[in-house]
C-alpha positions, 0 to 999 in steps of 0.5 A: 597450145594443146592438140588433145582432143576434148569436150569440157569434162571427158577424157582428152586424147591426142589425135595420134593415140590408139584407145580400144572402144572397149577401154573405160576412161573417166572424166578428166583423163588425159591421154598423150600422143602414141600412147596405146590403151587396149580393150578391158581397161579402166582408168580412174579421173584425172589420170595422165598418161604420156606419150608412148605409154602402152596400157594393156587390157585387165588393168585398172587404175584409180584416180590422179595416177601420173603415167610417164613415157614409154611405161607398159603397164599390164604386161603378161607375166614373165612365167612359163608356166602362164597360160594366157587367162585372165589375170589383172593389175590393180593400180590405186590412187595418186602414183607416179609411174615414171619413164619405162616402168613395167609392171605385169599382171598375175599369173592365175584367173581371177587374181591381180598384181597389186600397187597401192595408193601414192607410190612412186616407181621411178624410172625402169623399176620393175613389178613382177607378177602376183606382187603386192605393194603398199602405200607410199613405197618407193622403188628406185631407178632399176629396182626389180621385183620378183614374182609374189613379192610383197612390200610393206607401206612406205618401204624404200627399194633403192637403185637397181635392188633385185628382191627374189620371188615370194620375199616380203619386204617390211613397211618402212624397210629400207634397202640399199642401192644394188642389193640382192634380197633372197630372204624377208626383211624385217619392217623398221630395219636397213638392210644392204649387201649381196645377199642383204644383210641387216645393218641397223634400224631406219631410224630416220624412216621411223622418225619421219613416220611419226613414231613415238621416241619411246617406241623407237627405244623399244624397238632398238632393245628388241633389235639388240636382243633379237640379233645378240645371238644368231643361234638364239633367235627362236628364244628371242622371239619368244621373249619378244612376244610377250612384249606390249610394244605394238611395234615389237609385236608386229616384228614378232607377227612378221617373223612367225609368217615367214616361210623364207627366214628373214635377213640377219646381221653379218657374222 
């Protein structure tokens, strides 16, 4: 039988948990043994906080999240310039946050680190300050995002991937295990190695996402054009910008918005 304290509709809190009176817990929240929830925390309906998890102040969490043992959410940034301001961490709905995951709040007053909906953050993965993680993203065990990283929808980062600060991972990009990412990674691609380089299209991910076969064929032709000659990238991007394919145009916009450059194929 559960030893969680409860009423029928309100939060159910284990007697050994420490929940600050200034925390706001919605209906259906469960808090396990020895968990710690600080003041200025908001936890949405039907979330489950497992034993020994720590949720620190200025964290906002939506509905139906599962936070496993020893995760620490909303920790102060690992940034020597941080001045102790009231920054935040915002987490959407339906996320799975496994054991030992660390998610840090932003560095600047009023700014937030953001986690979308339905992400799967596996054990000991880390999201640093000021990151933005889109919906349905997977970070496998030990994957690590530096500060100000952006990860697009349905991207998959395999085990022990390390992403340099300010890099962008495009949507439906797959990053292979142990990769070291120091440049932007194009949407719909597979990248591998250290430093990470493109090895092809993420065809399996595109099919699973329900992309039209003709759209995938457009991407394949664009891929061949874009990576045919490293010295002709500007001309290739200009040519691709004239195409009508939405996925190809997404590539063009991603490249044009890059400040670090994007990962290429190995010579």
